Steps between C-alpha positions, in 0.01 A plus 500: 500500500332584832722710726596361841597833655207508743486128577572539869346527845273790590639716779274677749556859614612404855784293351605791277502737799696252713755461222535878475585512871751219448661692212527820703656310791750328270601828339544664840715212624725509192548876529571468872759226442657665192460879545769584243345288223203549269205261526300420186168327568364334185144389435241504221185705450244226431129593497231277643493227766759270336845642574725204420520207260767302318482747209518807726791355696693411183445851364620651829815287511591567137446873544721521807772308316502785246506756782800324654674502160437874481655556844803290413547684169494831690749378761243496783569208736200345672388207707163335552397551862186286494217398268143370517449400141233237563291713738125491414497879533748529214872441446736737678875539528720734704844616388785683671702731273839660561425818301358849550124513544444745215699281260300192598169688465586629154592146399177345627292763322695432181425128541130559567466716189729301269224278363126475546499183713755647741238752609340218699801508732486711816859563609508695825837661584560569870787670681602613847594866530583670829364206691166520319390243243288593202403398148631696201223613267514594134395852595811541716710506182253647249462159338182420301203370699364152440237489228192281466548173314181560303450872430839658575368743762679526836451159662402644840213697345357190331546298817322752721205542262487129407480609139563148368339174605695211649416298187652769275815515709534122516466475122779754454723330758441161338602637160816661639612190693422260215690716249799536734504125571494418128786745439702342783444155353614616154811655653578179689464289185722741305770478768480119502529485120800734507670280762434189294639669187824589680533145637442357151771723350747401772421130454558532125831685546650248743389191305798295374582344261322681215618588148625846406335701778624668816559242773690488830782275373594531131327772300556857625507379860617837629190670357288232662646582842446874448137439400432283804656751740305792357 
């Protein structure tokens, strides 16, 4: 099957630069309006002129759903401040978190490193300290640097030297997104099947009349009620 990851509109450099200015302005506004909160700016590292497509956007949305689950599991409340998920320059979303900056940074690094496809996410953690706003880096907390998707060297070194071609990088990104999308689809089907199995069991239990089995009226009705409640 031919991948559809890079079936999108080419974006020129001026548009990318204009979007960067827009991102910086949005981050500054959020920090100015919410100086006690942590801002997390989320985007993807997508090589080449196509930065968004239906496949890229679906991958982005599914990934951030897992990130939100992680925050909730850790007791870190959040809210979505704004999002540009259909932007030609790539999907982006901005969160506000009610937690300590270092805790949020450690969590985003954990997410980025948890599985191979997550390394496509660029989760920038920003705080205001003493009236000054700044981004928290991995180096601030002795956390591991980002590594190259292809060779495992520090990503900045490969980026500066252009060690890998755009075609190589796009092939790797396509593989990661396609594999993650397939895994998400399998997980969704498994959840749907589990839900249907539970509904089928409940329907069987509450069916009446039926001979010799648990039912809600005659045979072991109390056990039927306990089963349905649990």
